[in-house]
C-alpha positions in Angstrom: 0.0 0.0 0.0 1.3 3.5 -0.9 1.7 5.9 2.0 0.7 9.6 1.5 2.5 12.4 3.2 0.3 15.4 4.1 1.3 18.8 5.3 -0.6 18.7 8.6 0.5 15.2 9.4 4.1 16.1 8.6 3.7 19.4 10.5 2.7 17.6 13.7 6.0 15.7 13.4 8.0 18.9 12.8 6.6 20.5 16.0 7.2 17.4 18.1 10.7 17.0 17.0 11.8 20.7 16.6 13.5 20.7 20.0 15.4 17.4 19.6 18.8 16.8 17.9 17.3 14.5 15.2 13.8 14.4 13.8 14.0 11.2 11.7 12.8 8.8 14.3 9.4 10.2 15.0 9.0 11.1 11.4 9.3 7.4 10.6 6.3 6.7 12.9 4.1 9.1 11.0 5.0 7.9 7.5 3.0 4.7 7.9 -0.1 6.2 9.3 -2.4 6.8 6.3 -4.0 5.1 3.4 -4.0 6.0 -0.3 -3.2 9.5 -1.4 -5.8 11.4 -3.3 -5.1 11.3 -7.0 -5.6 15.0 -7.4 -2.7 15.7 -5.0 -0.2 14.2 -7.5 0.9 16.0 -10.6 1.1 14.5 -14.1 3.6 11.8 -14.8 7.2 12.6 -14.3 9.2 12.7 -17.5 11.7 10.0 -18.3 15.1 10.6 -16.6 18.5 9.2 -17.6 20.1 7.0 -14.9 22.8 9.6 -14.6 22.2 13.3 -15.3 24.5 15.4 -17.5 27.9 16.1 -16.0 27.8 19.0 -13.5 30.6 21.1 -12.0 30.7 21.8 -8.3 33.0 24.7 -7.5 35.3 24.7 -4.5 34.1 26.5 -1.4 34.7 30.3 -1.3 37.9 31.3 0.5 37.1 32.0 4.1 38.9 34.5 6.4 38.2 36.1 9.8 36.9 39.1 8.0 34.1 37.0 6.4 32.7 35.9 9.8 29.6 37.8 10.8 28.7 38.8 14.3 26.4 36.2 15.9 22.8 37.0 15.4 20.4 37.5 18.3 17.7 34.9 17.4 16.1 35.2 20.8 15.6 39.0 20.7 11.9 40.0 20.5 12.6 42.4 17.6 13.7 39.5 15.5 10.6 37.3 16.1 9.7 37.4 12.4 13.2 37.7 11.0 13.6 35.4 7.9 15.1 32.1 8.8 18.3 32.5 7.0 21.8 31.4 7.7 24.1 34.1 9.0 27.0 33.0 6.8 26.9 32.3 3.1 26.8 28.5 2.7 29.0 28.8 -0.3 31.9 29.1 2.2 31.0 25.5 3.2 29.4 23.8 0.3 28.5 25.6 -3.0 25.8 24.1 -5.2 26.6 22.5 -8.4 25.6 23.8 -11.8 23.7 20.7 -13.1 20.7 21.7 -15.3 18.2 19.0 -14.3 15.6 19.4 -11.6 16.8 17.0 -8.9 13.3 16.7 -7.5 12.3 14.6 -10.5 14.7 11.9 -9.3 13.8 12.1 -5.7 10.1 12.0 -6.6 10.6 8.3 -7.7 11.1 7.4 -4.0 7.9 9.2 -2.8 5.7 7.3 -0.4 2.6 8.4 -2.3 3.4 6.5 -5.5 7.1 6.5 -6.1 8.2 3.9 -8.7 11.3 3.0 -6.8 9.8 2.9 -3.3 9.5 -1.0 -3.5 13.3 -1.3 -3.7 13.4 -1.1 0.1 16.9 0.3 0.3 16.4 0.7 4.1 17.0 -3.0 4.5 20.6 -2.5 3.4 21.4 0.1 6.1 23.8 -0.9 8.9 24.6 0.6 12.3 27.3 3.3 12.0 28.5 6.1 14.2 27.5 9.5 12.6 28.8 12.6 14.3 29.2 10.7 17.5 25.8 9.1 17.5 24.8 5.6 16.4 22.6 5.7 13.3 21.6 3.6 10.4 23.4 4.3 7.2 24.1 2.8 3.8 27.5 1.3 3.0 29.9 3.7 1.3 29.8 1.7 -2.0 26.0 1.1 -2.0 24.8 1.5 -5.6 21.9 3.8 -4.5 24.3 6.1 -2.6 26.6 6.3 -5.6 23.6 6.9 -7.9 22.4 9.8 -5.8 25.7 11.7 -6.0 25.3 13.4 -9.4 21.7 14.4 -8.5 22.9 16.5 -5.6 25.3 18.2 -8.0 22.3 19.9 -9.7 21.5 23.5 -9.2 17.8 23.2 -8.7 15.3 21.1 -6.8 11.7 22.0 -7.1 8.8 19.7 -6.1 6.1 22.4 -6.3 4.6 22.7 -8.8 7.0 20.7 -11.0 6.2 17.4 -9.3 3.1 18.0 -7.1 0.4 20.6 -6.9 -0.3 22.4 -3.6 -3.6 21.0 -2.4 -3.7 22.3 1.2 -3.9 19.6 3.8 -3.6 16.8 1.2 -0.4 18.1 -0.4 2.0 15.3 -1.1 5.6 15.7 0.1 8.8 13.9 -0.8 10.3 10.9 1.0 12.2 13.0 3.5 13.5 9.9 5.4 15.3 9.0 2.2 17.0 12.4 2.2 18.1 12.0 5.8 19.4 8.5 5.1 21.5 9.8 2.2 23.0 12.7 4.2 23.7 10.4 7.1 25.3 7.8 4.8 27.6 10.4 3.1 28.8 11.6 6.5 29.4 8.1 7.7 31.4 7.3 4.6 33.4 10.5 5.1 34.2 9.6 8.7 35.7 6.3 7.5 37.7 7.8 4.5 41.5 7.8 4.7 41.6 10.5 2.1 40.4 13.5 4.1 39.8 15.6 0.9 37.3 13.0 -0.2 35.8 13.0 3.3 35.2 16.7 3.1 33.5 16.2 -0.3 31.1 13.8 1.4 30.3 16.2 4.2 29.6 18.9 1.6 27.2 16.5 -0.3 25.1 16.4 2.8 25.0 20.2 3.0 24.2 20.5 -0.7 21.3 18.1 -0.4 19.9 20.3 2.4 20.4 23.4 0.4 18.5 21.9 -2.5 15.6 20.9 -0.2 15.4 24.5 1.1 14.6 25.9 -2.3 10.8 25.2 -2.4 9.7 27.0 0.8 6.3 25.3 0.7 6.1 22.9 3.6 7.6 23.3 7.0 8.7 19.7 7.4 10.7 19.8 4.2 12.5 22.8 5.5 13.3 21.1 8.8 14.7 18.0 7.1 16.7 20.3 4.9 18.4 22.0 7.8 18.9 18.6 9.5 20.9 17.5 6.4 22.9 20.8 6.6 23.5 20.2 10.3 24.9 16.7 9.6 27.4 18.0 7.1 28.3 21.1 9.2 28.9 19.1 12.3 31.3 16.8 10.4 33.1 19.8 8.9 33.4 21.3 12.4 35.1 18.2 13.7 37.4 18.1 10.6 38.3 21.7 11.2 39.1 20.9 14.8 41.4 18.1 13.8 43.1 20.4 11.3 43.4 23.3 13.8 41.4 25.6 11.6 39.7 28.0 14.0 38.0 30.1 11.2 36.2 27.1 9.8 35.3 26.0 13.4 33.6 29.4 14.0 31.9 29.3 10.6 30.4 25.9 11.1 29.5 26.8 14.7 27.4 29.7 13.4 25.6 27.3 11.0 24.9 24.9 13.8 23.5 27.7 16.0 21.3 28.9 13.2 19.9 25.4 12.7 18.9 25.2 16.3 17.3 28.6 16.2 15.4 27.7 13.0 13.9 24.6 14.6 12.8 26.6 17.7 11.4 29.2 15.5 9.3 26.6 13.6 8.0 25.3 16.8 7.0 28.7 18.1 5.3 29.8 14.8 3.2 26.7 14.4 1.7 27.0 17.8 -0.4 29.9 16.5 -2.2 27.6 14.1 -2.6 24.9 16.8 -4.6 27.3 18.9 -7.3 27.5 16.2 -7.2 23.8 15.4 -8.0 22.9 18.9 -11.5 24.4 18.4 -12.6 21.8 15.9 -15.4 19.5 17.0 -17.7 17.0 15.4 -21.5 17.3 16.0 -23.6 14.4 17.3 -25.4 14.3 14.0 -22.3 14.7 11.9 -20.7 17.8 10.5 -18.0 19.9 12.0 -17.9 23.2 13.9 -15.2 25.6 15.0 -15.4 26.9 18.5 -12.6 29.3 19.0 -12.2 32.8 20.3 -12.0 35.8 18.0 -8.6 36.5 19.6 -7.2 33.2 18.4 -8.3 33.8 14.8 -7.0 37.4 14.9 -3.6 36.2 16.3 -3.4 33.7 13.4 -4.3 36.4 10.9 -1.6 38.7 12.4 0.9 35.9 12.3 0.1 35.2 8.6 0.7 38.8 7.7 4.0 39.1 9.6 5.5 35.8 8.4 8.0 36.5 5.7 8.5 32.9 4.6 6.0 31.3 2.2 5.8 28.0 4.1 4.5 29.7 7.3 2.0 31.7 5.3 0.8 28.5 3.6 0.5 26.8 6.9 -1.6 29.7 8.3 -3.6 29.7 5.0 -4.7 26.1 5.6 -6.0 26.9 9.0 -7.5 30.3 8.1 -9.5 28.5 5.4 -11.2 26.6 8.2 -12.0 29.8 10.1 -13.3 31.4 6.8 -15.7 28.6 6.2 -16.6 27.3 9.7 -16.1 30.3 12.0 -18.4 33.0 13.3 -19.2 36.0 11.1 -16.4 38.1 12.5 -14.0 35.2 12.3 -15.0 34.5 8.7 -14.4 38.2 7.9 -11.0 38.3 9.6 -9.8 35.1 7.9 -11.2 36.2 4.6 -9.4 39.5 4.7 -6.1 37.8 5.0 -6.9 35.3 2.3 -7.9 38.1 -0.1 -4.7 39.9 0.7 -2.7 36.8 -0.2 -4.8 36.3 -3.4 -3.9 39.8 -4.6 -0.2 39.5 -3.7 2.9 39.2 -5.9 3.6 35.6 -5.0 1.7 33.7 -7.7 2.0 30.3 -5.8 0.6 31.8 -2.6 -2.0 33.8 -4.5 -3.4 30.7 -6.2 -3.5 28.8 -2.9 -5.4 31.7 -1.3 -7.9 31.9 -4.1 -8.6 28.2 -3.8 -9.0 28.6 0.0 -11.6 31.3 -0.5 -13.6 29.6 -3.2 -13.5 25.9 -2.4 -15.7 24.7 0.4 -14.1 22.7 3.2 -15.1 19.0 3.1 -15.7 16.8 6.2 -12.8 14.6 5.1 -10.4 17.5 5.2 -11.6 18.7 8.6 -11.4 15.2 10.0 -7.8 14.9 8.7 -6.8 18.1 10.5 -8.7 17.2 13.6 -7.0 13.8 13.7 -3.6 15.2 13.2 -4.2 17.9 15.9 -5.0 15.1 18.4 -2.0 12.9 17.5 
C-alpha cells in the first residue's frame, strides 16, 4: 500500500521534533499512518530521466577568512521574532551548489511514499549501524549503488517539487520521502568519517549540505525545511570536527554559526506553528455529523496577524490552511478576519501563494479535510 504524506500530518511531526537533535525517528512513525493519497494531489507523470544526469561542476568553497565571519545574530531577541530564517553565513563558504541543469526533484520523486516507482526497492534493509557525528545511526554502506547513484543528482543547481512534481492542495499536499533524504545525508557523513583521504571525506560532508540546500529551495512545507536544515547540520557538524582536527579556527567558527542557526530555526518553527494549533483545537464534530469551529476571535486574529507578519512562504501557507477553516466554519467576525487575509494573499505578488489563497476562498471545506486536520491535531 502506498503511503501519503500530508502537510498537517508532517507538521505535527515537525513540531514534536523541533527541539530534539534529530527528527528522523518520530517522522518514521508518521510515515506509515495513512492510506492511499488522493489522485488530485499528484501532478502529471514525471518525464523519463536518464540513470545519470548530464555532468555537472561543483565549485570549491569560497575562500574564508576572519573578515568574512559575521557577528552572531540574536535569534532570541523579540525584535527578531519574524526575522527570515536565513543562515548568518553564506553556505558557499562551506558547500557551494553544483551547476547541473536537471531538476533534482524529478529523481527524488521516484522514492515518494505516495506512488514512487522506486519505493518498493526497500533500500532501508541495506542500512547498517554506524556512528555518525558521535551518534549511532543507520546508514548505507559507502559503496551502496543507490548512494553512488544519488551523488550526481545533488550536484544539480535546482530542486523544485512544487509545482514541478506536485500541486499544492492544502492539507492533502504530497511531500517527498524525507526519510530517504536524511538517510542519504547520514550515509555520506558516515562514509566521510571512514575515509582515509580527508579531501574525499570533506566532499562527502559537503554533499550532505548541498542536499539540504536543494531541499530549502521550495519554501512550501515546514517539514521539508526542517529536514533540509537537518541535512545541513549533519554536514556542518562533520566539517566542524574536521576543522578541529586540522586546527582551523576560522572554519570552526563558521560551522558553529551554522549549527547555532539550525537550532534557532527549529525553535522558530515550533513557536510559529503553535499559533495555528490554537485555532485547530477548536474543531469539534457534532452528534449528528458535520464539523464546527469553537474558538475565540482573539485566536483567529492572532493567526491572521501571524500570517501577515511571516516572511517565509511556508509559514503563510500553513496559516492559510487553518485560516481556510475559520473562513468557512467560524463566526461571522472570524470569517471576515480570515477572509481579509486570504484576499490579501490572493492579490499578492507571490503567484504560488495567490493561487492557494484563491482556492481557499472559493472551495468549500469537506468533512474529510476537517477530519484529517482534527485527527492530526490530536495525535
